N, C-alpha and C positions, 0 to 999 in steps of 0.2 A: 296298584291293582288295575288290570285292564278292564275298563267298564264299557268298552265299545260294544254295540249290539252285535250279536252273532247272527250270521246268515243261516237260513235253513233252505237247503236245496230242494227237498221234497215237501214243498208246501202243498196245501190242498189243491190250488189251481194247477200246479205242476203235475200232481198225481192224476187229476181228472184229464188233463191234456194227454198224458202218456197212455192212460187207460183207453181213452177214445181212439188214439192212433193205433195202438197195437191190438186192443181188444176188437175194435171194428175191422182192422185189417185181417185178423184171424177169422172172424165171422164171414167177411167178404170172400176170403179164400175158400171156406167151407161151401159157400154157395156156388162159386164158379167152378169148383171141382166136383160138385154134386156129392159132397161128403166123401171125397176120395175116389169116386168112381171114374173121374177124369183126371189125367195128369196134364199139367201145363208146363211147357218149356219156353223159355225166352231164347229164341234161335236167331242166328245170323247166317246168311248164305250169300255167296257171291253172285251178283247179277251181271247184266250186260255192261260192257265198257269198264269192268272192274268196280262197279258200284256195289258196295256192301249193303245188303237189304236186312231189315229187322222185322221180326214177327213174333207173335205169340202163337204157339202150336198147341192146340187142345186135342189130347189123345185119349179116347175112351179106353178103359182097361180091356174091353172086349176086342180091341184091334190088335192084330199080330200078323206075322208073316203067313201063318197057316190060316188065319181068319181075317182076310183083308177087309177093311171097312170102307164104306163110301166116304168121299172127301168133299170139302167145301172150301173154296178160296173166298175169304171175306175181305173186301177192300173199302176203306173209309173214304169220305169225301174231302174236298179242299179244306185246308187249315184245320184238319182233325188229325187224330192219330189212331193207332191200332186199337186202343182201349175203347174208342167209341163204338166199335163193333162187338163189344162184349155181350150185349143183349142177344144178338144173333148167335154168337159163338157159344154162349152158355146153353141156350136152348137146343142148338143143333148137336153139340157134343154130348149132352146128356141123353140124346136120342140115338146115339151110336155113330155119329158122323165125326170124322177127323176134320178139324177146322184150322185153317191157316189164316189168322188175322194179321195182315201184313201192313207195315208202314209204307205208304207210297214214297217214291224217291223225293228227297227234300223235306220229308215229314218225319216227326218222331226221331228215331235213331237210324233211319236209312240215309245213306249218303245223298247230299245235294248234287245238282240243283233240282228243285221241283219241276215236274213235267218231263224230266229226262227219261229215256228208255220206255216211252209209252206209259209213263206213270208207274212202272214197275209191275204191271199186271201180267205181262208175258213171263217175266222171271218167276213170279209167284206160282203161276200155273205149272211151269216146268219143275219147280221145286217140289210141289205137293205130289206131282206124278212120279218123282224119283223116290218117294218114301216106300219102303218095302211092305209097310202095313196098310197101304192105301190101295184100293182097287182102281187102277188107272182108267178103267172103262166105266166108272161109276162116280163121276165128279161133277159138282155144280159150281158155278160162279155166282157170287153175290156181291154186288157193288152198290154203294150209296153215292149219289150225286157224281162227282168226278171219279169216284171209284167205279161207277157204272161204265164210264168211258174207258177206264183202264181195263175193266173186264171185257167190254165189247171189242176192244182192240185185240186182246188176248184170244177171244173167241174167233176173230177173223183170221189171225195168224195161225192158230192151232185148231182148225175146225173139228178135228177128231180127238181133241184133248179134253173135251168136256161133254156132258150129256144134258145138263139142265142149266138154266140161267134165271137169276132173280135180279131184276133191275129196280132199285129203290130210289125214287126221287131223281131219276136220270132219264137219259134218252139215247137213241142211236143218232148218227149223223151230226154230232156236235163235238167240237174240240178234238178232232182226230179220230173219233169213232165213226166207222163206216155207216152209211145209211142202212136202215133195216129193210128186209125183204120178207117174202112169205116163208123163206127157209132159213134166214139168218136174223138174229141168233136162234139156235135150236131151243125148243121147249122153253119159251120165255114167259115169265110172270112179271108184269109191270106193276109196281106199287107206286102210284103217283097220287099224292094226297089232294084233297079238294081245295086246300088253301096253299098250294105250293107256290112259293115266290118266284120260281124260275120257269113257269109254264110258257111264257112268251119266248124266252131264249131256247128252251128245249123242244117245244112242240108247236110253236107258232100260234099259241092261243093265250092272249093276255089273262084270261080267267081260266083257272086250272080245270074246272069242271067241263070246259068247252073243248078240251083236247080230244074228246070222243068224236068230234065232228071234223077233225083235221084230216087232210089227205095223207099227211105223213103217217099218222097212226093207222088209218085205213089200209094203207099199203103194207105196213108191218103186219097187220092182222089179216091181210089177203081178203078184203071185203070192200064193197062200195057203200055199205051202210054204216051209219054211226055205230060206234062200238058200245056194246052193252056191258057194263061192269059186272064182273064175276061170272060171265058166260064163257065157257070153254070153246075156243076156236081151234081148228086144225086137229092134228093127231099126235098124241104123245108117242105112240109107237114109231111114227115116221119122223119124229123130231120137229114137227111143224106146229105144235100146240102153242096157243097164246091165251093169256088171261089178263084182264085189267082189274086191279083193286084200287079203290079210291076212298081210303079212310079220311075222316074229318080231322086232318092234322095240318101243320105247317111243314115246310121242307125238312128242318133238322129234327123234327119229332118222330119221323118214320122209324128210325132205329132206336127210339126211346119211348116205345109204346107197345102195349100188348097187341093192338090191332095190327100194326106193321109187322111185328115179329111173328104173330100168329099166321098171317097170310103167307109168310115165307116158310113156316113150318108145314103148312098145308101143301104148298107146292113141292117141297122136297119129298113129302110122303107119297106123292103120286108120280114123281118123275125119276127118283132114285130108288134103288132097292137096298135092303139091309138095315134100314133104320128101325128103331124101337117104336112100338105102337103106344106112345104116350099122348093122351088127349091134348089138343092144341090149347085148351083152356088151362092146362097144368103148366104154368110158367112161374119161374122163381127169380129171373134175372133182376127184377126191380129190388129185391132184397140186397143184392150185391151193390146196387147203386145207392141204396139207403145207407149201407155201412161205409162205403167210401165217402159219402157226404158227412157221416159222423166223424170219420178220420180227418176230413178237411176241417171240421169244426174243432177237433182236437188240436190241429196245428195252429189255428187262430188263437186258441186259449194259450197254447205254448208260447206264442209270440209275446203275450202279455206276461205270463208267469216267469219266463226266462228273464225278461227285463226287470221284473220285480225283484228277482233274486240278485241280478247283477248290480242293481242300484244300492244294494245293501253291502256290497263288497268294498273293501278298502280302496281299490283302484277307481271305482266308478261313483263312490258315495258323494263326492263333491258335486256331481251333476244334479243331485236331489235339491230342488228349490221350489218354493211356492211361486205361482205366477204373480207378476206385478199387478197393481190396480188396473182394472180394465178401463180403456178409453174408447170403447167401440161405439158404433151407431146405436140408436135406440128409436123407438116409436115408428112413425111412418117411413122415416129414412132407412131404417133397418129393413123394412119389408120391401121397399123399392130396390135396395141393394140385393136382397135375397132373390128377387125376380131376375135381376141382371145376372146374378151368379148362376141361375138355372138356365137362362136363355142364351147367354153368350156361348157356352160350350156346344149347345145344339146347333146354333147358326154356323159356328166355325167348323163343326163336324161335317155338315152338309157341304160347306164350301171346300173343305179339304178333299173330300172324295170327288168333288166335281172338278177341281182345279189341279190337283197334284197328279202329274204323269208318272206312273210307276214303270213305264217301259224305257223311256229315254230322258225323262225330266228329273225333277227334284226327288221323286220317290224311287228312282231306279236303284236296284240292288247293287251295292258296292261292298268292297272288302270289309269295311268297318260297320256298315249298315246293310247286311245282306238279305233282309226280309222286306219284301215290297209292302205288305200290309202294315207291318210294324213301322215302316218309314212313314206311311200315311198317318198312323196314330201318333207317332212321335212329333211330326210337324203340326198336327192338330193340337197336341198338348202344349207345344211351344207357343203356338198362336194364342191359345187360351191364357197361358201364363203371361205373355207380353201385354195383351190387352188388359188383363186383370191388374197387372203391376202398374201400368200407366194410370188406370182409374184409381187405384189405391193411393199412389203418390199424389195425385191431384187432390184427393180427399184429405190426405195428411197435410199437405202444404196449405190448403185454403180453408180447412175446417178443424181438423183434429188438433193442430198445433195451438189453436186458440184456446183449447181446453187443456193446455199444458201437457199434451201427449208427446212422448218421444218413443224411439224404437225399443226401449226396454219394456214399455207397456204392451208391445206386440210380441214379446218373446224373442226378439232378434239380438239385442245387445244386453249388456249387464249395466245396471244403474251406476252411473258415474265412472264406469270402467270401459265402456265401449264394447267392441268385439273381443272376446277372449278365445283366441285361436286354439289354445290348449284344450279348452272344454269342448269346442266344436270338433276337434280331432277325436277326443275321447267319445263324443257322441257318435261319430262315424264308426269307430272301432266297436263300440257297444252294439250298434245296429248290425254290423257285419257278423259279430258273434251270434246275435239272436237269429239272423237269417241262416247262418251256417248250421246252427243246432237244428232248426226246423228242416233244413235240407237234409241233414244227416238222418233225421227220423224218417223222412220220406224215402231216402235211399235204402234204409234198413227194411222198411215196409215193402218196397218194390222187390227187394231181393228175397225176403222171406215169403211174401204172399202173392207176388206177381200182380199187385194192384197199385194204382196211383191214388192221389187224393182228387176227388172230382164230384161234381153233380152236373149231369148232362153235359153241356159244352163249356162249363167253367171248370178248369182242371189245372193241376200242377203235376209235372213230371220231374224226376231227378235229372239234373243237367249232366250230360256227358262233356267231354273236353271241348268239343266243337261248340256246343251251346253255351258253355260257361264263357268261352272267349267272346261269343256274340253278345252276351249280356253286358260285358265290359264296354263294348262300343256304344251301347244305348244308355248306359248308366248316367253319364253326365247330363244329357238333355232332360231325362226324366227326373233327375235329382233337382235340377233347376225348377222344373214344373212343380214338384212336391213341396219345395221350399216356398214358392209363391203361394201355393194352395194353403199351406200352413199359416203363412202371413195373413192371408185374407180371412180365414175362418177363426183364427185366434186373435187377430188384431182388429180388423174392421168389423167382423161379424160375430164376435163372441157374445153369446146371449146372456141376458140378465141385466140388472141395473148396476150402475157404479156403486161399489161397496157392498153389493148383494149378489155375488155370482151364483149361478145355478149349481146344484149338486152335480157330481161327475156323471151320474146316470142320465139326468135330464139334459145336460150339455151334450152328451154323446148322442142322444136321440135327435136333438136339434141339428147337430153337425151331419149326422147320417142323412137326414132329410134334405139338408142344404145341398149335399153332394149327389143325391140320387133322384130327387123329385123331378128335376128337369128332364133327365134322361128317361125316366120311367114314363112320364107324360108324353114325351116325344115318341117313344116306342108305341105307346097305346094309340096315339093319333095316327101313326104310320100304319099300324096293322088293322085298325078298326074298319076302314073301307074294305080291306081284304075279307074280313069275316062277315061283311055285309053283302058279299057277292060281287064286289068290284075288284079293282087292283089295289096294290099298296098306295098310300098317299103319294109317295114319290115312286112312281112305277119303275123307274130305272135304278132304284136304290135297294135292290134285293140283297146283295152281299153286304153293303154298309149296315143295313138293318140287322142282319144276323150277327155281324161282328160287334154291334153295339150291345147286344143282349147280355154278354158276360160282364160288361162294364157296370151294370147295375149292382150285382153283388160285390164286384171289385171295389167300387167306391163306397159301398156300405162298410166294408172291412177297413178301407183307408180312414173313414170317419172315426171308427172305433179306435184304431191304433193311434192316429194323430191326437185325438182328444185325451186318451189315457196318458200318453207320454208328455203332452203339454202340461197336464195337471200335475204330473209327478216331477217334471224337471223345470217347469216354468219357462221353457223355451221351445222353439219349433224344431230344433235340429234333430234330435233323436227320432222323433216320430216321422219327420220328413225323410230321413235317410232310410229308415226301415221300409217305409212305403215305397220309395223309389226302387229299392232292391226287390221288394215284393212284387211290384207291378211289372218290372222288367222280367223277372223270373217267370211269372205267369204267361206273359205275352210271348216271350221268346220260345218257351218250351212247347207252346201250343200252335205256333205259327209255322208256315212253310218257309224254307230257306231257298232263295232263288239264285244266290250267287254260287258259281261253280268254283269252290275252293280247290 
């Protein structure tokens, strides 16, 4: 009689994960379509030089050939995608505006390289003007950060192609955008937050609140006096109107806040015609963000539930083992090592951004590694891995071996058997299956609901063919990094006393804190001076600071996954392989591609 345990596909965690993914996706879709009052299309259109452009097109049901609607081109900033504009797009479209939320060139699903064809802003404006249900004389441009430069270039090239301009966390006269004048751009609302990290670059004022005194802004507002926020300058009828809004936000929060979106709504209501009279305070976009966050949580649960199921199948069951007796650090030595584990990544992160040249040097975009910022992150991760590995080996050779520790105690080898390559290969196959299923669920969700999995700037998008190929190029270095990370936290830093391991919940919490505390403290230290009325701690590290923000939730997730699979398999491999695929997926799908394939 067959007495082997039977696997159950639809376990409670699996059901919860799937319900969160598809239930939350459905609810997010209801929000962004305003319960069916807005139709959303995933569109592709040919831009300049044969570059295929990608966008989400929000079409109110009231828009038609006979009843042309006002239009808005919404363009995201650097290393973002079209979905980051969903707050603007949702609120504009439910008020009767057709919205084209476009992926810049080299971002999202638009063809690379990044920065090509004036960031894609001109192509986007031409496309929305070609739609027969959009009033071509009643169009606004809205751009955040680099999207503001894309919009400004489009406004300069097609001065009669738009009527109103919303520049969020951006500027004129920067990175290809012409200098602003009293008449260019037309009818401009500048939303520039009080704690914007790029005020020095964009307006020549190291402290964002001081941009009101700069000659550059005074010239744009056609005055010799300091600019008064929320005062209307110029004439809307003549196209020379200007207004400055300064919400108490940081650079990437402007499109993720009721204040920033509210200011944009107000400006459209007085500069375009045909919009619905819905109060500015009536905003629903944040519910969509809440539900995409729940969908993201569902995917994390699915990463655990799928592995739990696979480990009970005949093929993968041999991977299930208990960890060997721990031979980790304890007492004050553990705490010293914990500090090093937190400090080393921060120091090397600063060094990587300072030393790695992404134009012509080590970080340059190449065929196999085509994303400049991903290259910087990759070499940072490799540096952390190498330094950590050297320190670990020194500890093993001169301390741990005296306690009869070997690599089986660290989850690397099998006791008296060494490396078992068949089991390592099975661990990789299992990790690939788990990530494949998670990716499949995301693909279904994007197709059905036109939503990805995200919270603010931490997001996952389904990979197209190009981005899948890009992930393969980065997978080996990040796999090495994750293997070393697993070795450290499960070998040297495993919490608890010998013979008295912590429960899995407590061990998970400790590992999450080990991986995130240093980054979180570094970010707090970096931003505290900014919130105190000065500049960032490292004034020139505006972009590195923003790039670091998503790594806090990322490493929290890595801590959960690594701990779970170490406790279930007794080895570091499955968790490390899953985490490597997971982190490469997230980074590649959200970064800009700079290599011209």
